[in-house]
C-alpha positions, 0 to 999 in steps of 0.5 A: 487845406492840404499842405503838400501835393496829394498830402505827400511831403516832398522829402518822402522818397518814393519806393521806386526811387533808386540810388544813383551811380557816381558819374565817370566824370565827377570830381575825384575824391579829394578834389575841390568842387569849383564855384559855379559862379564867382559872385555866389554868396555861398561858394563864390570867392569874389563875394566880399561878405559871402561864406566862401564855402570850400567844397570837396568831393568825397567817396561815393555820392558824398561831399564835404564842405567847410566855412567860418561864421564871420561878423557878416553872418550874424543874426542875434549878436554874435550868433550865426543867422539861421537863414545863413546856415540854411544857405550853407546847407543849400550850397553844400547839398546842391554840390552833391549834384555835381557827382552825378553831373546834372544841373539842378535847383532846390525845390524843398529844403528843411533845416534842423537847428540843434544848437547856436553857432557862434561867430568864429565857429568853423562849420564842417558839412557832410552831404550826400545824395540818397535817391533819385527818381526822374528829375527829382533828387533827394539829399541830406547833410549834417554840420559839425561845429569846429572840427570834422567830428565835433558836435552836430549843430545843424542838419538838413534834407533837400529835394532838388529838381534837374533842369536844363541850362536854359533854365538859367538863361530864362531866369538869370540876369543877362549881365551876370550870365555874360560874366559866368559864360566867360569864366573858365572855371564855370565853363570847365564846371559845366562841360559835359553835363548830362542835361535834362530835356 
């Protein structure tokens, strides 16, 4: 049985993919990329035990993000849960899509764990978009431990698929969509998006 469609790994970038252009309305370098939803476990500031990851636009097609591993994020005693680290990278990688101003969802994510990440560690993630083709967008990231130039503890690559806003209406919970639809931070975040057909 083939593991991938046509035997091609989802993170294989086709030769006719291109490096996209940063959107003219993308957040300026040094500016925060606001949470897309206040209760998001990754970036939502109102989630009681979430990551509260802070994401900042950088130059070109790059973002930086930062969060602290707390006692709520443990797997083995005193060590960050691997799935939680994958979540942090998914959140950071997906934020790069705001630089080209398209809504997208994760289609494939691969995470490489290089060393344990203890509770109390600050993780600094550098993520960038590397290619697009049609609705597909490829990106990669690495996470430095304790300082922006500390050792690389985790790396990741992802494939995202551009979607319409109707995707979220179809699959999201109505009461949560209503909360998001009245949040001025969310409305500002999605204003002027380039929407997939």
